[in-house]
C-alpha positions in Angstrom: 111.3 -132.1 224.4 108.2 -133.7 225.6 104.5 -132.3 225.6 104.7 -131.0 229.2 108.0 -129.2 228.9 106.7 -127.5 225.7 103.7 -126.4 227.5 105.8 -124.6 230.1 108.1 -123.0 227.5 104.8 -121.6 225.6 103.4 -120.4 228.9 106.6 -118.4 229.5 106.4 -117.1 226.0 102.7 -115.9 226.5 103.6 -114.3 229.6 106.5 -112.3 228.0 104.1 -111.3 225.3 101.7 -109.8 227.9 104.4 -108.2 229.7 105.5 -106.4 226.3 101.8 -105.6 225.8 101.3 -103.9 229.3 104.7 -101.9 228.7 103.5 -100.6 225.3 106.3 -102.3 223.3 104.5 -104.5 220.9 103.4 -101.4 218.8 106.9 -100.4 218.2 107.8 -104.0 217.1 108.5 -104.6 213.5 107.7 -108.1 211.8 111.3 -109.1 212.0 111.1 -108.2 215.8 107.9 -110.1 216.4 109.6 -113.1 214.4 112.6 -113.5 216.5 111.1 -112.5 219.8 108.0 -114.8 219.8 107.2 -116.6 216.5 110.5 -118.7 216.3 110.6 -119.3 220.1 107.0 -120.7 219.5 108.0 -123.3 217.1 111.1 -124.0 218.5 109.1 -125.0 221.8 106.9 -127.1 219.7 110.0 -129.2 218.7 111.2 -127.4 215.5 114.8 -126.8 214.8 114.3 -123.3 213.5 117.9 -122.6 212.9 118.2 -125.7 210.5 117.1 -124.4 207.0 116.7 -128.0 206.2 114.0 -128.3 208.7 112.6 -124.6 208.9 113.5 -122.7 205.8 112.9 -118.8 206.2 112.4 -116.7 203.1 114.9 -113.8 203.4 114.3 -112.6 199.9 113.0 -109.1 199.7 112.0 -109.5 196.2 108.4 -110.7 195.3 105.7 -110.6 198.1 103.8 -113.8 197.6 106.2 -116.4 199.2 105.3 -117.2 203.0 107.9 -116.4 205.3 108.7 -119.9 206.7 108.4 -123.5 205.1 108.3 -126.3 208.0 109.7 -129.4 206.4 110.1 -133.3 207.8 112.4 -135.6 205.7 112.6 -132.8 202.9 108.8 -132.5 202.4 107.0 -129.4 203.3 104.4 -130.0 205.9 103.2 -126.1 206.0 104.1 -122.7 205.2 103.9 -119.9 207.8 103.1 -116.3 206.8 104.4 -114.0 209.9 103.0 -110.3 210.5 104.2 -107.9 213.3 102.4 -108.3 216.8 100.4 -105.0 216.5 99.0 -106.0 213.0 95.9 -107.3 212.2 95.3 -110.6 210.2 93.8 -109.6 207.0 91.8 -111.8 204.6 94.1 -110.9 201.6 97.2 -112.1 203.4 95.2 -115.3 204.4 93.8 -116.0 201.1 97.3 -115.4 199.4 99.1 -117.9 202.0 96.1 -120.3 201.3 96.6 -120.1 197.3 100.5 -120.2 198.0 100.2 -123.5 199.8 97.7 -124.9 197.4 99.6 -124.2 194.3 102.6 -126.0 195.9 100.7 -129.0 196.8 101.0 -128.5 200.7 98.2 -128.9 202.5 98.5 -126.3 205.4 98.8 -122.7 205.4 99.4 -120.8 208.8 99.1 -116.9 209.4 100.3 -115.4 212.8 101.4 -112.4 214.5 101.7 -114.3 217.6 98.6 -112.2 219.4 96.5 -115.0 217.4 97.4 -118.0 215.0 95.1 -119.0 212.3 95.5 -122.5 210.6 94.0 -122.8 207.1 93.5 -126.2 204.8 94.6 -125.2 201.3 92.7 -128.3 200.0 89.2 -127.4 201.0 86.9 -125.9 198.5 86.4 -122.1 199.4 85.5 -118.9 198.2 87.4 -117.0 201.0 89.9 -117.7 203.7 87.1 -118.2 206.2 85.8 -121.4 204.3 89.5 -122.7 204.6 90.0 -121.9 208.1 90.5 -125.2 210.4 91.6 -123.5 213.7 92.0 -119.9 215.1 93.7 -119.8 218.3 94.1 -116.6 220.4 97.3 -116.0 222.4 95.4 -116.1 225.7 94.3 -119.8 224.6 97.5 -121.2 224.0 97.7 -122.9 227.1 94.0 -123.5 227.5 93.8 -125.0 223.9 97.4 -126.6 223.9 96.3 -129.9 222.6 95.2 -128.0 219.4 98.6 -125.9 219.5 100.5 -129.2 219.7 98.9 -130.4 216.5 101.6 -128.1 214.7 104.5 -129.6 216.9 107.0 -131.8 215.0 105.8 -134.7 216.8 102.2 -133.8 216.0 103.1 -133.6 212.5 104.8 -136.9 212.1 101.7 -138.4 213.7 99.3 -136.9 211.5 97.2 -135.8 214.2 95.9 -132.7 212.2 95.1 -134.6 209.2 93.2 -137.1 211.4 91.3 -133.9 213.2 90.9 -132.4 209.7 89.0 -135.6 208.3 86.6 -135.3 211.0 85.2 -131.9 209.6 84.0 -133.9 206.5 84.8 -131.0 204.3 85.0 -131.5 200.7 88.5 -131.1 199.2 89.0 -129.0 195.9 91.1 -130.5 192.9 94.6 -130.8 193.6 96.6 -128.3 191.7 98.3 -131.0 189.6 94.8 -132.1 188.3 93.3 -128.8 188.0 96.2 -127.2 186.0 96.5 -130.2 183.9 92.9 -130.0 183.0 93.2 -126.3 182.3 96.3 -126.9 180.1 94.6 -129.5 178.2 91.5 -127.5 177.7 93.6 -124.4 176.6 95.5 -126.6 174.2 92.2 -128.0 172.6 90.6 -124.5 172.5 93.5 -122.9 170.6 94.2 -125.6 168.3 90.5 -125.9 167.4 90.3 -122.2 166.9 93.5 -122.1 164.5 92.0 -125.1 162.6 88.8 -123.1 162.1 90.7 -120.1 160.9 93.3 -121.5 158.7 91.4 -122.2 155.5 94.7 -122.7 153.4 95.9 -125.3 156.0 99.4 -123.5 156.7 99.5 -125.2 159.8 99.7 -128.9 159.4 98.7 -131.1 162.4 102.4 -131.6 163.4 103.0 -127.8 162.9 100.0 -127.0 164.9 100.8 -129.2 167.7 104.5 -127.7 168.0 103.1 -124.1 167.6 100.7 -124.4 170.3 103.2 -125.9 172.7 105.4 -123.3 172.2 102.7 -120.8 172.6 101.6 -122.2 175.9 105.3 -122.4 177.1 105.5 -118.9 176.6 102.7 -118.0 178.4 103.6 -120.2 181.4 107.0 -118.7 181.5 105.6 -115.1 181.4 103.0 -115.9 184.2 105.9 -117.2 186.1 108.1 -114.2 185.8 104.9 -112.0 186.9 104.4 -114.1 190.0 108.1 -113.9 190.9 107.8 -110.2 190.6 110.5 -109.9 188.0 107.9 -108.7 185.3 104.8 -106.8 185.6 101.5 -108.4 185.2 101.7 -107.8 181.4 99.3 -110.4 180.0 96.7 -109.1 182.4 97.3 -105.8 181.3 97.2 -106.9 177.9 93.8 -108.1 178.2 92.5 -105.1 179.9 93.7 -103.0 177.2 92.4 -105.0 174.5 89.1 -104.8 176.2 89.1 -101.1 176.5 90.0 -100.6 172.9 89.3 -103.7 171.0 90.8 -102.2 168.0 93.1 -105.1 167.2 93.4 -108.7 167.7 94.4 -109.8 171.3 97.1 -112.2 169.8 98.8 -108.9 168.5 99.2 -107.6 172.1 100.5 -111.0 173.4 103.1 -110.9 170.3 104.2 -107.7 171.4 104.8 -108.6 174.6 106.7 -111.5 173.5 108.9 -109.3 170.8 109.4 -106.1 172.7 109.8 -107.2 176.4 111.1 -110.7 176.3 113.2 -111.4 173.2 115.9 -109.1 174.0 115.6 -109.3 177.9 115.9 -113.1 177.9 117.4 -114.1 174.7 115.9 -117.7 174.7 115.0 -119.9 172.3 111.6 -120.0 173.8 110.9 -116.6 172.4 112.6 -116.4 169.3 110.8 -116.1 166.0 108.5 -119.1 165.6 105.1 -120.1 164.1 103.8 -119.6 167.5 103.4 -116.1 166.8 101.4 -116.5 164.0 98.7 -118.5 165.2 95.2 -117.1 164.1 93.6 -117.4 167.5 90.2 -116.0 167.8 90.0 -113.2 170.4 87.4 -114.8 172.7 89.5 -117.9 172.9 92.9 -115.9 173.8 90.8 -113.8 176.3 89.5 -117.1 178.0 92.9 -118.3 178.3 94.7 -115.6 179.5 92.2 -114.7 182.1 92.4 -118.3 183.1 96.0 -118.5 183.4 95.4 -116.3 186.8 92.2 -117.9 187.9 90.8 -121.2 186.9 87.0 -121.8 186.3 87.5 -124.0 189.3 88.2 -121.3 191.5 92.0 -122.1 191.5 94.2 -118.7 191.8 97.4 -119.9 189.9 100.6 -118.6 191.4 103.2 -120.0 189.0 106.0 -119.0 191.3 104.7 -121.6 193.9 104.1 -124.5 191.4 107.3 -126.6 191.6 109.1 -128.5 189.3 107.6 -131.7 190.5 103.8 -130.6 189.8 104.8 -128.9 186.5 106.9 -132.1 185.6 104.0 -134.6 186.5 101.5 -132.3 184.6 103.7 -132.1 181.5 104.3 -136.1 181.3 100.6 -136.4 181.2 100.7 -133.9 178.3 103.0 -135.8 176.5 100.8 -138.8 176.3 98.0 -137.2 174.3 97.8 -136.8 170.4 96.3 -134.1 168.4 93.7 -135.2 165.8 92.9 -133.4 162.6 90.8 -130.5 163.4 92.8 -129.7 166.6 90.9 -131.9 168.9 92.9 -134.0 171.6 92.7 -137.6 172.8 94.6 -139.0 175.8 96.3 -142.0 174.6 97.3 -144.5 177.4 98.9 -146.4 174.6 101.1 -143.8 173.5 102.3 -143.5 177.3 103.1 -147.3 177.5 104.5 -147.5 173.9 107.1 -144.8 174.7 107.6 -146.1 178.3 106.5 -142.6 179.8 105.9 -142.7 183.4 106.8 -139.8 185.7 109.2 -140.3 188.4 108.0 -139.5 192.2 110.1 -136.8 193.8 111.2 -138.9 196.6 112.8 -141.3 193.9 114.2 -138.5 191.9 115.7 -136.9 195.3 117.3 -140.2 196.5 119.0 -140.9 193.4 120.3 -137.6 192.9 121.5 -137.3 196.2 123.2 -140.7 196.3 125.1 -140.0 192.9 125.4 -136.2 192.2 125.0 -135.2 196.0 127.8 -137.6 196.8 130.1 -135.9 194.3 129.4 -132.1 194.8 130.2 -132.8 198.7 133.9 -133.6 197.7 134.3 -130.5 195.7 136.3 -127.9 197.4 136.0 -125.1 195.0 133.3 -123.5 192.7 135.8 -124.2 189.9 135.5 -128.1 190.9 131.5 -127.7 190.5 132.0 -126.3 187.1 133.8 -129.5 186.0 131.3 -131.7 186.9 129.1 -133.4 184.0 125.6 -134.7 184.5 123.5 -136.6 182.0 120.1 -137.8 181.7 120.0 -139.9 178.7 115.9 -140.3 178.9 115.3 -136.8 180.1 111.4 -136.6 179.5 110.0 -133.2 181.1 113.4 -132.8 183.0 112.9 -134.2 186.6 116.4 -135.3 187.3 118.0 -132.7 185.4 115.9 -130.0 187.6 116.9 -131.7 190.8 120.8 -131.9 189.7 120.4 -128.1 189.0 118.9 -127.3 192.5 121.8 -129.7 193.8 124.5 -127.6 192.2 122.8 -124.1 192.7 122.8 -125.1 196.7 126.5 -126.2 196.4 127.3 -123.0 194.7 125.9 -121.2 197.5 128.2 -123.3 200.1 131.1 -122.4 198.2 130.2 -118.8 198.5 130.4 -119.1 202.2 126.6 -119.9 202.6 125.7 -116.2 201.5 122.5 -116.4 199.7 122.7 -112.7 198.7 125.9 -113.5 196.9 124.4 -116.4 195.1 121.7 -113.9 194.2 123.9 -111.5 192.8 125.7 -114.1 190.8 122.7 -116.0 190.0 122.9 -115.4 186.3 126.4 -116.5 186.2 126.0 -119.5 188.2 122.6 -120.7 186.1 124.6 -120.3 183.1 127.6 -122.6 184.3 125.1 -125.1 185.7 123.0 -125.2 182.5 125.8 -124.9 180.1 128.6 -126.8 181.8 127.1 -129.4 184.3 123.8 -130.5 182.9 123.0 -132.7 179.7 119.8 -134.2 178.6 118.7 -136.5 175.8 115.3 -137.5 174.5 113.5 -138.8 171.7 110.7 -136.8 171.8 110.9 -133.2 170.8 108.0 -132.0 172.9 109.8 -133.6 176.1 112.9 -131.6 174.9 111.0 -128.3 174.7 109.4 -129.0 178.0 112.9 -130.1 179.6 113.9 -126.4 178.6 111.2 -124.5 179.9 111.5 -126.4 183.1 115.1 -125.6 183.4 115.0 -122.0 182.2 112.1 -121.5 184.9 114.5 -122.8 187.6 117.2 -120.2 186.2 114.8 -117.1 185.9 114.8 -115.6 189.2 115.7 -112.0 188.0 115.4 -110.3 184.6 118.3 -110.9 182.3 119.8 -113.4 179.6 119.1 -116.8 179.9 121.7 -119.5 179.1 121.5 -121.1 175.7 120.5 -124.6 176.0 120.3 -126.1 172.6 124.2 -127.6 172.9 123.1 -129.3 176.4 119.6 -130.6 175.9 119.2 -132.6 172.9 116.8 -134.6 170.7 118.1 -138.1 170.0 117.7 -141.8 170.2 120.1 -142.5 173.1 120.6 -146.1 172.2 121.1 -145.6 168.4 124.9 -144.2 167.7 127.3 -144.2 165.1 128.8 -142.2 162.2 126.6 -141.4 159.2 127.9 -144.2 157.0 127.3 -146.6 160.0 123.8 -145.6 160.1 123.2 -145.7 156.6 124.5 -149.4 156.6 122.0 -150.1 159.2 118.9 -148.4 158.2 119.2 -147.4 154.6 118.5 -144.0 153.1 115.9 -143.0 155.8 118.4 -143.4 158.6 117.5 -140.0 160.0 114.2 -141.0 160.9 115.9 -143.2 163.8 117.1 -139.8 165.0 120.4 -141.5 165.7 122.6 -139.6 168.5 126.4 -140.0 168.0 127.8 -139.6 171.5 131.2 -138.7 170.4 130.1 -135.7 168.2 127.1 -134.3 170.0 129.0 -134.2 173.6 132.4 -134.1 172.2 134.1 -132.3 175.2 132.7 -134.6 177.5 133.5 -137.9 175.9 137.0 -136.5 174.9 137.4 -136.1 178.5 136.5 -139.5 179.6 132.9 -139.4 180.1 130.4 -138.1 182.4 130.8 -138.0 186.1 127.1 -138.8 186.9 124.4 -140.6 184.8 120.8 -140.3 186.3 117.3 -141.1 185.0 114.1 -143.3 184.6 114.8 -145.0 181.4 111.5 -146.2 179.4 110.0 -149.3 180.1 109.7 -150.9 176.5 110.0 -154.5 175.7 112.7 -155.7 173.2 110.1 -157.4 171.1 108.1 -154.3 170.7 110.9 -152.8 168.6 110.9 -153.0 164.6 113.1 -155.5 163.1 115.7 -153.2 162.1 116.2 -151.5 165.6 116.3 -155.1 167.2 118.8 -155.9 165.0 121.1 -152.8 165.6 120.9 -153.2 169.1 121.9 -157.1 169.1 124.9 -156.2 167.1 125.9 -153.3 169.2 125.2 -154.0 173.1 126.6 -157.0 174.7 123.4 -157.3 177.3 121.0 -157.9 174.1 119.1 -161.2 174.7 115.7 -162.0 173.5 112.6 -160.9 175.7 114.7 -158.5 177.7 113.7 -154.7 178.0 115.4 -151.5 176.5 116.1 -150.3 180.0 118.9 -153.0 179.8 120.4 -151.0 177.1 119.9 -147.8 178.8 122.1 -149.4 181.8 124.8 -150.4 179.3 125.0 -147.0 177.5 124.8 -145.3 180.9 127.8 -147.1 182.1 129.6 -146.7 178.8 129.3 -143.2 179.1 130.9 -142.7 182.5 134.2 -141.9 183.3 136.0 -144.4 185.6 135.0 -143.9 189.1 131.9 -142.1 188.2 128.3 -142.9 189.1 125.0 -144.1 187.6 121.5 -143.9 189.3 118.4 -145.3 187.6 115.0 -146.5 188.7 114.2 -149.7 186.8 111.9 -152.7 186.7 113.2 -155.4 189.3 112.9 -157.9 186.7 116.6 -157.6 185.8 117.4 -159.2 189.4 116.5 -162.6 188.4 115.1 -163.3 184.9 117.2 -165.1 182.7 116.7 -162.9 180.0 118.6 -160.2 181.9 121.6 -162.7 182.7 124.0 -160.8 180.3 123.1 -157.2 182.1 123.9 -159.0 185.5 127.2 -160.1 184.1 128.0 -156.8 182.5 127.0 -154.8 185.8 129.2 -157.2 187.8 132.5 -157.1 185.4 132.2 -153.3 185.1 130.9 -151.7 188.3 130.7 -151.8 191.9 127.3 -152.1 192.9 126.4 -149.4 195.6 123.0 -150.0 196.3 119.8 -151.8 195.1 116.9 -150.4 197.0 113.3 -151.9 196.5 110.5 -149.2 195.8 106.8 -149.4 196.8 104.5 -151.4 194.7 102.7 -148.2 193.7 105.6 -146.3 192.7 104.1 -145.7 189.2 100.4 -145.3 189.5 99.6 -146.5 185.8 102.4 -149.0 185.5 101.9 -152.5 186.6 105.6 -153.1 187.3 107.9 -153.4 190.5 110.8 -151.3 190.5 114.3 -150.8 192.2 116.8 -148.1 192.3 120.1 -149.1 191.1 123.3 -147.1 192.1 126.3 -148.1 190.4 130.2 -147.0 190.6 132.0 -147.9 187.5 135.5 -149.1 188.2 138.0 -151.3 186.5 139.5 -152.4 189.8 138.7 -156.1 190.3 139.7 -155.6 194.1 137.1 -152.8 194.5 134.5 -155.0 193.2 135.7 -158.0 195.0 135.6 -156.2 198.5 132.3 -154.3 197.7 129.3 -154.4 200.1 126.0 -153.7 198.2 123.4 -151.9 200.3 119.8 -153.2 200.0 116.5 -152.1 201.7 113.4 -150.6 201.1 112.6 -146.9 200.3 109.3 -145.5 201.5 107.6 -142.1 200.0 109.5 -139.9 202.7 112.8 -141.2 201.4 113.6 -143.5 204.2 115.3 -146.7 204.0 114.1 -149.8 205.9 115.5 -153.4 206.3 119.0 -152.2 205.2 121.4 -154.8 204.9 124.9 -154.9 203.2 125.6 -158.0 201.0 129.1 -158.9 199.5 129.0 -158.1 195.7 131.1 -161.3 195.3 127.9 -163.4 196.5 126.2 -162.2 193.2 129.2 -163.1 191.1 129.6 -166.5 192.5 125.7 -167.1 192.2 124.1 -169.4 189.7 123.1 -167.4 186.8 124.7 -164.4 188.8 121.2 -163.8 190.5 120.8 -160.7 192.6 118.8 -162.0 195.6 118.3 -158.9 198.0 117.6 -161.0 201.3 120.9 -162.4 201.7 122.2 -164.0 204.9 125.2 -166.2 205.5 123.5 -169.1 207.1 120.6 -169.0 204.7 123.4 -169.2 201.8 124.6 -172.4 203.6 121.1 -173.6 203.6 120.6 -173.0 199.9 123.8 -174.6 198.8 122.9 -177.7 200.9 119.6 -177.8 198.8 121.6 -178.4 195.6 123.8 -180.9 196.8 123.1 -184.6 195.3 120.5 -183.2 192.8 119.6 -183.0 189.2 118.4 -179.8 187.4 114.6 -180.1 186.7 115.8 -179.5 183.1 117.7 -182.7 183.2 115.2 -184.7 184.8 112.0 -183.8 182.6 111.3 -181.9 179.6 109.9 -178.3 179.8 108.0 -176.1 177.3 106.0 -173.6 176.8 101.9 -173.9 176.5 100.6 -173.2 173.0 101.4 -169.9 171.6 98.6 -169.3 169.5 99.6 -166.0 167.7 96.0 -164.9 168.4 93.9 -166.3 171.2 90.9 -164.5 170.0 90.7 -166.5 166.7 91.7 -169.9 168.1 90.2 -170.0 171.4 86.4 -170.5 171.9 84.1 -171.2 175.0 82.1 -173.8 172.7 83.4 -176.6 170.1 83.6 -175.1 166.5 85.9 -177.6 164.8 85.0 -181.2 166.1 88.5 -182.7 164.9 90.6 -179.9 165.7 89.3 -178.6 169.0 90.9 -179.5 172.3 90.1 -178.9 175.8 92.4 -176.0 176.8 93.7 -174.5 180.1 95.1 -171.1 181.1 97.3 -170.2 184.0 94.2 -169.4 186.1 93.0 -172.9 185.5 95.8 -174.5 187.4 95.6 -174.9 191.0 97.8 -176.9 193.4 97.1 -180.7 192.8 94.0 -179.7 190.9 92.5 -178.5 187.5 89.4 -176.1 187.2 88.5 -176.3 183.4 86.1 -173.5 182.7 85.0 -175.0 179.4 87.4 -173.4 176.9 88.6 -174.9 173.9 91.6 -174.3 171.4 91.3 -174.8 167.6 94.7 -176.6 167.5 95.8 -176.3 163.8 99.6 -175.6 163.6 99.7 -174.9 160.0 96.6 -172.5 160.3 98.2 -170.8 163.5 101.5 -170.1 161.6 99.9 -168.8 158.6 97.7 -166.6 160.6 100.9 -165.3 162.5 104.7 -165.8 162.0 105.0 -165.6 165.9 102.8 -168.6 166.5 104.3 -171.5 168.5 101.9 -174.3 168.6 104.4 -176.8 169.5 104.0 -180.6 169.2 100.8 -182.0 170.1 102.4 -185.4 171.8 103.5 -183.3 174.9 99.8 -182.5 175.4 98.3 -186.1 174.7 100.7 -187.5 177.5 100.6 -187.5 180.9 102.4 -184.3 182.1 102.5 -181.6 185.0 101.1 -178.0 183.9 102.6 -175.1 185.8 101.0 -171.9 186.3 103.2 -169.1 184.5 102.3 -166.3 186.7 103.2 -166.4 190.5 105.6 -163.9 191.6 108.1 -166.4 193.2 105.4 -169.1 194.1 104.9 -172.4 192.0 101.6 -173.6 191.4 101.7 -177.0 189.6 98.9 -179.9 189.0 99.0 -183.4 187.3 97.0 -183.7 184.0 95.9 -187.3 183.1 93.0 -185.9 180.8 94.9 -184.9 178.0 94.2 -181.0 178.3 96.0 -178.8 175.9 97.2 -175.4 177.4 98.0 -171.8 176.4 101.1 -169.9 176.7 100.4 -168.9 180.3 101.5 -172.4 181.2 104.7 -174.4 181.2 104.6 -178.0 180.6 106.7 -180.7 182.2 107.0 -184.0 180.6 108.8 -187.1 181.8 112.2 -187.5 180.4 114.1 -189.6 182.8 112.8 -192.9 184.2 114.3 -192.1 187.2 111.8 -189.7 188.3 107.9 -190.1 188.4 105.8 -187.2 187.6 104.0 -187.5 190.7 107.5 -187.5 192.6 108.2 -184.1 190.7 104.8 -182.7 191.3 105.3 -183.1 195.1 108.9 -181.4 195.2 107.3 -178.5 193.1 104.4 -177.7 195.4 106.5 -178.1 198.5 107.3 -175.3 200.9 110.9 -176.0 200.6 111.4 -175.7 196.8 108.9 -172.9 196.8 111.2 -171.2 199.3 114.1 -171.6 197.4 112.5 -170.3 194.0 111.0 -167.5 195.7 114.4 -166.1 196.9 115.4 -166.3 193.5 112.7 -165.3 191.2 110.2 -162.7 192.4 108.8 -161.2 189.0 104.9 -161.9 188.5 105.5 -163.4 185.1 108.1 -166.5 185.3 110.7 -167.6 182.7 111.0 -171.3 182.0 114.8 -170.8 182.5 113.9 -170.4 186.1 112.1 -173.6 186.4 114.7 -175.4 184.5 117.2 -174.7 187.5 115.1 -176.3 190.2 117.1 -178.7 192.1 115.6 -182.2 192.1 116.8 -184.6 194.7 118.5 -187.8 193.4 116.0 -190.0 195.3 115.8 -193.7 194.7 112.5 -195.4 193.6 112.0 -196.5 197.3 112.6 -192.9 198.8 110.1 -191.5 196.1 107.5 -193.8 196.9 106.1 -192.3 200.3 105.9 -188.7 198.7 104.4 -190.3 195.4 101.4 -192.0 197.6 100.8 -188.7 199.5 100.6 -187.0 196.1 98.2 -189.2 194.7 96.0 -188.7 198.0 96.3 -185.0 197.3 94.9 -185.5 193.7 92.1 -187.5 195.1 91.2 -185.4 197.8 91.3 -182.1 195.7 89.1 -183.8 193.1 86.7 -184.9 195.7 86.5 -181.1 197.0 85.8 -179.7 193.6 82.9 -182.3 193.4 81.4 -181.0 196.6 80.8 -177.5 194.8 81.0 -174.4 197.1 78.5 -175.4 199.7 79.8 -175.4 203.1 79.4 -178.7 205.1 81.0 -180.5 207.9 81.8 -183.3 205.1 83.6 -180.3 203.3 85.2 -179.2 206.2 86.8 -182.7 206.9 88.0 -183.1 203.4 89.9 -179.4 203.6 91.5 -180.5 207.0 92.7 -183.7 205.4 94.3 -181.6 202.5 96.2 -179.6 205.1 97.4 -182.7 206.8 98.4 -184.4 203.7 100.2 -181.2 202.3 102.1 -180.8 205.6 103.1 -184.5 205.6 104.6 -183.9 202.0 106.5 -181.0 203.0 107.9 -182.9 205.9 109.1 -185.9 203.6 110.7 -183.2 201.4 112.5 -181.5 204.5 113.9 -184.8 205.3 114.7 -185.9 201.9 116.9 -182.7 201.3 118.6 -183.2 204.8 116.9 -180.1 206.4 117.6 -179.9 210.0 114.8 -178.5 212.5 116.6 -175.1 213.0 116.6 -174.6 209.2 113.3 -175.8 208.9 112.0 -173.3 211.3 113.8 -170.5 209.1 111.8 -171.6 206.2 108.4 -171.8 207.8 108.9 -168.2 209.4 109.4 -166.9 205.9 106.1 -168.4 205.0 104.4 -166.8 208.0 105.8 -163.4 207.3 104.2 -163.5 203.8 
């Protein structure tokens, strides 16, 4: 429906409304009547499919009272909430403010309130003291046609185009702090306040730092659970009532009122570990601190009114993932340690990634289930569950499927919610994490999903467990590997911890976001264990490699794994065993590239990988891999199907995601009549000093041992820009200072050589050094080995478009491995065939030296040199194309690929 058709339909609705008004029918219309007669048809005219719950979800629950009537979604993302009232009712301030706060707490920017007589649009992100401050537009029914452009902002088309956001930006209003940041800030402040208060009032040091941290977390978890139950209207506002009672009497400690709520109202009612006797109930928190925390659980100092029913799992998960990265000091003070986050590989997975992985693994499986009994048999595992985001989405997927198996009757599901939640959490869902804090948070998040009415909650201790997913074995095996203190490794014996599942062949689905931790960062004992127990173990790999191997090993035949991991495994040599393992054991269903900023604080490119474990050789042979790129709305672009056998046949089993049959033939053509660079020359790393801060200087300090040194940043195409840095080249001293130092032999630096910049994301940057520079480990060195090839000839090939195109299709990671350079195909050219390239390379070296000598000042002479460099570079490219026998059409493909980049 286009805009004019929509306008005509709205005009008819307005006419009908006024007709009802004249006849006196509006006064007798209920809210339900108003919704069906006017509000739903209005949004239907604006292009929304109001009968499709995936697009327009209607709240039919009679419980509660804080949830808006409708959520309007595009690609699964809520764009605005709408609260409906009967046609004769006034749009009140409390109702508007409630809708605004619900939207804010759910991280949704827009809230609507309408009785059809008028429609008010509010921006939930604006700083406001009341609903009037948040109001963006107000349209009366008499203006629906005259102000149709404003009304059209709410159309599905308008929401997709973002016109309302663009118009709102022109208002220049200050945004309030997002709920994620506001609640995180408050949570951390409460944690610090309580911890300091306890430390001050604990003279006998009953609470050690570790015990205090654990008790405070349990205490806050209890408060959040209670507040969520209050906002869901399944409990009265007990915390606020306790605060008021204490303020009125003030004859005993406030903490005793809170503990009374726990022991008398929640232990027996919910029967959950979170409320069982714990040191959290004995925290000697001062009354003023406790009062402030309880009060702020309802309204933050920033003005945010918290509705914990509206704060979804994604928001809580993000908050808690940041929470896990903080460390408590003695005395109860907290410090955020980004280092801890990196050390543990903690990065919260965006919702759209979680949704996509769960949909394409568990979602595929549940759609095939015929009965509720079939659903109960499904087992899901996240082996690095963190705060539980993947398990929560799995829970929701299963819960939705239970509803369908009940004939889509949500009321029936509501009546059976305890049984269904119990089945899902005790039969379907399994999680493991090394961090006990993460386990408690995952349990809390899952229990919050299940707590939709008063009643016993399922026990989670048999399904959500602490342990090191990668270290498994019997007591005897663990003692043999790690000695008498083996329990400190928290080994996780899969065969006993999840005995029923493993005896049944394994899990049906494994999902997650494994930690990003370099293999080198583990201690020697752990590295030794992994090398002996994982076939994918290679020096310089990452532990996500072992999580993939463990995940696949824990699957049944025919079951699915979905992970988001670094893209480094696609091409780096240190993951060649992982690639072989995947190809030997799985049909690779999907490899989806994610946006570059998927993880805000992690400088890593990632991919989603979906695998199906199979023993069938024909299934793997005939399988096609879906590749593409996902955006933040979960949509896939540039989708292609690549035969899996291509990867099995590919050199080093590289996974190239931009495959094309004709291009494959072109790549094959490049390697004909060639030697590998590793056979044509000597390749080595630059100096690994072990400690650059000790062995590199900006001025000479050791006249004999100090050498001019290059870093990767000093290496340009056909040019060196030395910045005055020296290396104290004393191999014995380097090794003595640090065992990991690798100074190498000086002869390779003293000779003429090619120096390559190690970082390049699929691009080669190389220069020729005749000045005997030394270089650091951010470079590779190419020394002459075969008299058949001169270094100038090799340099021309390395810097050419053709070789860069070949290289870039295989190796995309920012930091390159030496193995990737070793495989570069060097054409077997005779001396006379090499000579034209050598001459042009020498010209390029001279021209670049001349350009550097001119400094940064622009002049016609400088411009002339720059143009000559471009022409010479193009001539080298042309000679290389001819040398490798590249036809004009093939050349066009290569040139176009550079134009796109």
